[in-house]
SEFI-166521 format. One line per field, with one value per residue: residue number from 0; residue in one letter; x, y, z of N, C-alpha, C, CB in turn. Coordinates in steps of 0.001 Angstrom, whole numbers, plus 500000, padded with zeros to 6 digits. Last residue first. Glycine has a CB too. Layout:
% SEFI-166521
num	[NUM|...]
residu	[a|...]
n_xx	[X|...]
n_yy	[Y|...]
n_zz	[Z|...]
ca_xx	[X|...]
ca_yy	[Y|...]
ca_zz	[Z|...]
c_xx	[X|...]
c_yy	[Y|...]
c_zz	[Z|...]
cb_xx	[X|...]
cb_yy	[Y|...]
cb_zz	[Z|...]
% end
This chain:
% SEFI-166521
num	[96|95|94|93|92|91|90|89|88|87|86|85|84|83|82|81|80|79|78|77|76|75|74|73|72|71|70|69|68|67|66|65|64|63|62|61|60|59|58|57|56|55|54|53|52|51|50|49|48|47|46|45|44|43|42|41|40|39|38|37|36|35|34|33|32|31|30|29|28|27|26|25|24|23|22|21|20|19|18|17|16|15|14|13|12|11|10|9|8|7|6|5|4|3|2|1|0]
residu	[d|n|l|l|e|g|v|i|e|r|w|e|d|e|l|r|a|k|s|p|q|r|g|c|r|s|y|w|y|e|a|n|s|q|d|g|e|k|r|h|l|y|a|h|v|w|q|n|p|p|d|k|e|d|a|q|a|c|e|h|a|k|e|w|n|g|k|a|d|w|w|l|a|q|l|p|l|g|i|a|q|p|p|q|n|s|d|l|s|a|t|f|a|s|i|n|m]
n_xx	[506898|506732|504654|505893|506469|503870|502824|504600|504082|501352|501513|503078|501262|499225|500565|503603|506506|507918|508160|510728|512955|512860|512755|510458|510509|510362|507700|506483|507133|505928|503224|503070|503493|501348|498472|497034|496349|498631|500329|499138|499637|502456|502925|501731|503414|505718|504856|504473|507188|508274|506383|505380|502655|500201|497849|497921|497099|494389|493474|493864|491880|489611|489855|489717|488375|488731|490027|492605|492545|492276|494810|496532|495878|496654|499389|499971|498975|499195|496904|495041|492545|491967|489368|485965|484507|486284|487747|490310|491601|493039|495257|496335|496859|498829|500849|500484|500843]
n_yy	[504764|503084|503421|504975|507268|508151|508660|510728|512684|513183|514296|516561|517993|518502|520080|521556|520906|520460|517673|516854|514307|510892|508561|507773|509281|511888|511909|511586|514070|515837|515263|516208|518929|519615|518993|519315|517292|517178|516101|513639|512591|512539|510616|508387|508067|507341|504997|503371|503132|501808|500114|500230|500511|499481|500930|503623|503861|503090|505224|507345|506741|506985|509772|511022|510736|511762|510335|510691|508936|506484|506462|506488|503963|502284|502759|501558|498821|497838|496342|494351|496263|499781|500824|501430|502810|504695|506852|506271|505122|507192|507094|504635|505195|507158|505792|502255|498835]
n_zz	[501876|504066|505732|507637|506109|505465|508042|508838|506879|507258|509852|509347|507768|509548|511460|510318|512387|514542|516740|518994|517827|518902|520449|521610|523948|522964|522119|524620|525849|524069|524628|527220|526684|524930|524088|521812|520136|518618|520528|520852|518275|518190|520210|519002|516832|518285|519501|517284|516505|518947|521299|523791|523767|522212|522572|522180|519557|519798|521397|519652|517756|519331|519865|517362|514609|512086|510228|511030|513234|511967|510700|512858|513949|511859|511940|514464|514132|510622|508380|507591|505907|506437|508786|507798|505949|503366|502673|503332|501253|500165|501842|500899|498247|498684|500035|499250|500000]
ca_xx	[506499|507956|504373|505366|507561|504849|502204|504519|505438|501816|500681|503623|502543|498937|500041|502140|505777|507472|507923|509348|512763|512674|514041|510767|510461|511620|508764|506401|507484|507378|503779|502856|504422|502723|499170|497484|495425|497384|500626|499111|498258|501691|503438|501229|502016|505720|505265|503305|506222|508632|506701|506812|503440|501560|497779|498204|498473|495321|493348|494659|493286|489935|489808|490942|488115|488187|488568|492174|492757|491177|493594|496527|495707|495248|498626|500270|498340|499525|497830|496480|492992|492328|490711|486941|484083|485656|486341|489559|490860|491794|494335|495971|495870|497612|500114|501201|500000]
ca_yy	[505390|503094|502668|503655|506455|507818|507654|509463|512183|512602|513120|515492|517559|517749|518754|521610|520927|521837|518227|517311|515672|511940|509062|507159|507812|511419|512112|510500|512801|515819|515006|514784|518210|519644|518609|520527|517564|517631|517414|514580|512751|513361|511987|508856|508421|508527|506123|503763|503803|503173|500122|499945|501693|498940|499465|503127|504238|502287|503844|507276|506828|505670|508774|511094|509996|512644|510231|511370|510365|506970|506363|507630|505178|502327|503229|502967|499775|497820|497435|494034|495033|498637|500899|500727|502909|503497|506859|507068|504218|506806|508224|504808|504155|507470|506835|503526|500000]
ca_zz	[500613|503271|504494|508029|506659|504428|507164|509585|507095|505986|509595|510183|507195|508327|511824|510419|511118|514398|515409|518779|518288|517894|519985|520305|524046|523560|521136|523630|526491|524186|523293|526981|527572|524464|525317|522486|521237|517993|519955|521980|518753|517244|520332|520296|516598|517420|520341|518088|515631|518549|519876|523687|524110|522296|522612|523525|519901|518982|521868|520870|517351|518756|520953|518150|515843|513108|510183|509806|513430|512808|509902|511954|514744|512270|510781|514207|515033|512035|508683|507691|506567|505596|508196|508621|507341|503944|502255|504298|502142|499495|501962|502306|498563|497923|500743|499249|500000]
c_xx	[507264|507696|505617|505057|507066|505961|503204|503936|505402|503221|501165|502831|503171|500217|499781|501654|504287|506693|507485|509199|511294|512569|513947|512046|510834|511647|510083|507413|507514|507878|505302|503420|504284|503672|500657|498191|495781|496371|499361|499472|498181|500285|502640|501666|501400|504292|505255|503633|504945|507683|507024|507299|504946|502516|499153|498296|498867|496767|494305|494619|494192|491403|490180|490971|489404|487881|487904|490659|492256|491317|492414|495296|495637|494967|497134|499490|498699|498814|498031|497391|494518|492775|491009|488311|485050|485263|485574|488090|490048|490943|493008|494981|495398|496510|498825|500316|500897]
c_yy	[506679|503687|502502|502781|505053|506936|507206|508368|510827|512015|512416|514205|516447|517189|517898|520198|521143|522012|519682|518008|516051|513303|510128|507721|507153|509900|511587|510670|511679|514539|514911|514401|516699|518854|518475|520267|518882|518032|518001|515989|513728|513630|512935|510307|508987|509004|507418|504953|504224|503836|501551|499998|501457|500095|498802|501609|503699|502587|502920|505870|506669|505647|507384|510028|509917|511970|511110|511335|511145|508470|506924|507643|506405|503610|503248|503535|501232|498909|497432|495258|495001|497439|499670|500853|502252|503763|505671|507208|504976|505906|507927|505956|504293|506466|507228|504592|501240]
c_zz	[500407|501902|503630|506825|507035|504942|506103|508711|507800|506123|508327|509967|508027|507699|510594|510719|511368|513086|515507|517429|518093|518573|518911|519700|522730|523665|521701|522511|525458|524858|523365|525610|527388|525362|524992|523795|521943|519055|519339|521529|519927|517767|519440|520524|517876|517153|519525|518967|516376|517541|519423|522244|524062|522530|522700|523592|521266|519373|521106|521459|518572|518312|520445|519232|516661|514425|511251|509644|512217|513066|510698|511061|513830|513046|511075|513015|514759|512825|510193|507775|506598|506443|507343|507964|508311|505397|502824|503916|503189|500389|501259|502456|500009|498222|500014|499904|500000]
cb_xx	[504985|508525|503282|504109|508177|505436|500919|503668|506263|501803|499183|503598|503512|498205|498751|501478|506007|508678|506864|508916|513705|511410|514847|509607|509067|511820|508888|505000|506484|507852|503355|501347|504166|503191|498593|496331|495442|496796|501754|500074|497679|501618|504941|501739|501214|506439|506670|502821|505859|509996|505524|507119|503058|501946|497056|497145|498633|495110|491894|494158|493570|488994|488404|491085|487567|486966|488139|492838|494247|491139|493326|497776|496863|494888|498907|501755|498702|501003|497285|496893|492431|493443|491771|486547|482731|486616|486244|490182|491822|492100|494971|497226|496464|497908|500999|501601|499036]
cb_yy	[505660|501682|503370|503818|507149|509069|508218|509630|513192|513669|513520|515898|518744|518641|518895|522178|519613|522801|517402|518260|516659|511663|507940|507370|507348|512041|513618|510428|512465|517035|516121|514431|518589|521065|517267|521421|516399|516530|517312|514123|511392|512674|512043|507942|507191|508222|505872|502589|502887|503160|499539|498580|502168|498146|498955|503605|505759|502568|503354|508298|508178|505344|508737|512470|508566|513274|508771|510735|510663|506201|504889|507626|505329|501089|502348|503136|499441|497960|498838|493209|493775|499033|501040|499228|502297|502274|506853|508440|503263|506092|509498|505065|502743|507489|508058|503944|499991]
cb_zz	[500586|503136|503685|508872|507894|503849|506490|510860|507919|504872|509461|511677|507090|507316|512636|509096|510335|514445|514660|519908|517530|517037|519478|519333|524476|524948|520754|523040|527622|524966|522300|527070|529051|524362|525914|522728|522247|517088|518894|523085|519168|515871|519961|521452|516107|516085|520944|518954|514469|517975|519050|524283|525476|521002|521387|524477|519877|517469|521710|521896|516638|517548|521591|518776|515533|512605|510368|508591|513684|514147|509484|511105|515762|513128|509563|513965|516433|512209|508168|506507|505839|504613|509296|508811|507501|503859|500733|504432|502834|498169|501377|503168|498326|496418|500925|497794|501218]
% end
């Protein structure tokens, strides 16, 4: 799957089959369901991609200190990009696109 197919899947009611929790979280976030996205990100808090998504979600929520904690857990600097750009960056990296 590439980023175009992933974004096209947002027209569906459920995320695509066989994508991991971090991509599920980003899919739910793009659908406007922050709670479901956060639930996916919390499901495996030891996984660096989930930690990155978790950081992004708290940044989007406006909880900067919590976001910074999760950025540090995954070894990344806090993003200063627009939220939309960070979302695309994460999706692209997770899809290797």
